[in-house]
C-alpha positions in Angstrom: -30.6 22.9 9.5 -28.0 23.3 6.7 -26.1 20.2 5.0 -22.5 20.9 4.7 -19.3 18.9 3.2 -17.6 16.5 5.4 -14.5 18.7 4.8 -16.2 21.8 6.4 -17.5 19.5 9.2 -13.8 18.5 9.8 -12.8 22.2 9.7 -14.9 23.0 12.8 -13.5 20.3 14.4 -10.2 21.0 13.8 -10.6 24.6 15.4 -12.2 23.2 18.0 -9.3 20.9 19.0 -7.0 24.2 18.2 -9.1 26.0 20.8 -8.8 22.9 23.1 -5.2 22.6 22.4 -4.5 26.5 23.3 -6.6 26.3 26.7 -5.3 22.8 27.7 -1.6 21.8 27.0 -2.8 17.6 28.0 -5.1 17.8 25.3 -4.6 15.8 22.1 -4.5 17.2 18.7 -7.6 15.8 16.6 -6.5 12.9 14.4 -7.7 11.6 11.1 -9.2 8.6 12.6 -10.6 10.4 15.1 -12.3 13.0 12.7 -13.7 10.2 11.1 -15.7 8.6 13.9 -17.0 12.1 14.9 -18.2 12.8 11.5 -20.4 9.3 12.0 -21.7 10.5 15.1 -22.6 14.0 14.0 -24.4 12.6 11.1 -26.0 9.9 13.7 -26.9 12.9 16.2 -28.0 15.4 13.0 -30.5 12.5 11.4 -31.8 11.4 14.8 -32.6 15.1 16.1 -33.5 17.1 12.9 -34.1 14.4 10.4 -31.8 15.7 8.0 -28.1 14.9 7.5 -25.3 17.1 8.7 -23.1 16.4 5.4 -23.9 15.2 2.1 -20.9 12.3 1.6 -21.9 8.8 2.0 -20.1 7.0 5.5 -18.2 3.9 4.7 -18.1 1.0 7.0 -14.2 0.2 6.6 -12.2 -2.0 8.7 -11.5 0.7 11.3 -14.9 2.3 11.7 -16.9 4.7 9.7 -15.1 6.8 7.0 -16.0 9.5 4.9 -13.8 9.1 1.6 -13.2 12.3 0.7 -11.8 13.6 4.6 -9.8 10.3 4.1 -8.1 11.1 0.8 -7.5 15.0 2.4 -5.6 13.8 5.3 -4.2 10.2 4.3 -0.6 11.1 5.0 -1.3 12.7 8.2 -2.1 11.7 12.0 -3.0 14.9 13.8 -4.9 17.2 11.5 -4.8 20.4 13.4 -1.5 21.7 12.6 -0.3 20.8 8.8 1.3 22.1 5.8 0.0 19.8 2.4 1.9 20.0 -1.1 -1.3 21.2 -2.4 -1.2 24.4 -1.1 -3.3 23.7 2.0 -1.5 25.4 4.7 -1.8 27.0 8.1 -1.9 30.7 8.8 1.7 31.5 10.6 -0.3 33.6 13.3 -2.6 31.5 14.5 -1.7 27.9 13.3 -5.4 27.6 11.4 -5.6 28.0 7.5 -8.3 30.8 6.5 -10.5 28.5 4.7 -11.0 26.1 7.9 -11.7 29.6 10.1 -14.2 30.5 7.2 -15.9 26.8 7.4 -15.6 26.9 11.3 -17.6 30.4 11.3 -20.3 29.7 8.8 -21.2 26.3 10.8 -20.8 28.4 14.1 -23.6 30.8 13.2 -26.1 27.8 11.9 -28.0 27.2 15.5 -28.5 23.6 14.6 -25.4 22.5 12.8 -23.5 23.9 15.7 -25.7 22.3 18.4 -25.2 19.2 16.8 -21.3 19.3 16.6 -21.2 20.8 19.9 -22.9 17.6 21.5 -21.2 15.2 19.9 -17.7 16.9 21.7 -19.7 16.5 24.9 -20.5 13.3 24.3 -17.4 11.4 22.7 -14.8 14.4 22.4 -13.2 13.0 25.0 -12.8 9.7 23.8 -9.4 8.6 21.7 -9.7 7.6 18.3 -9.5 3.9 19.0 -11.8 4.0 21.6 -14.4 5.3 19.5 -13.5 3.0 16.8 -14.3 0.1 19.3 -17.6 1.6 20.3 -18.6 1.9 16.5 -17.8 -1.5 16.1 -20.2 -2.6 18.7 -23.1 -0.6 17.0 -25.6 -1.7 14.7 -25.0 0.7 11.4 -21.4 -0.6 11.2 -21.9 -4.0 12.1 -24.9 -4.5 9.7 -23.0 -2.7 6.5 -20.8 -5.1 4.2 -16.9 -4.0 4.7 -16.5 -1.0 2.6 -20.1 -0.9 1.7 -22.2 2.4 2.1 -23.6 2.6 5.7 -27.3 3.5 5.0 -28.7 6.9 6.4 -31.6 5.3 7.3 -29.9 2.7 9.6 -28.1 5.3 11.0 -30.9 7.4 11.8 -33.2 4.5 13.4 -30.2 3.4 15.6 -29.2 7.1 17.0 -33.1 7.7 17.6 -33.3 4.5 19.3 -29.9 3.9 21.1 -28.2 7.3 21.5 -31.2 10.0 21.3 -33.6 8.3 23.6 -30.2 7.6 26.7 -27.9 10.4 26.5 -28.9 13.8 24.8 
């Protein structure tokens, strides 16, 4: 399995959300907070199933659950992160609503069977839950509970938890 940046993984999620919005008028746009929690679940599933991280950045135990700092910084002024134009030149494509870099990242991850499988399963298991529900869920789980506030959540702790509690039960 290839290791990506967290921003590339979020681009996969953004396009997944974009497609859902096109197919289902009742679907909710992916938010920054929900993306953070889905990143945590994707990292955990990748570690438990493949023994490797899906993305290279650390997850931090913030007040509202796991966070990847680079993703937080990129989207900190936005609630919904699918249809956005940012002052630093990061813009959406007028034709389809998605920026070309996000489409390129989605395609690259889609073409990696293991990475794509992890993300599809995360969306199947957790994608219907709200950001708040996911936050509450993470607060009940060992990796977040056992990490000091704003500290780095240990990958081995994540791997062990997901191996014991998630893969054995849900996947």
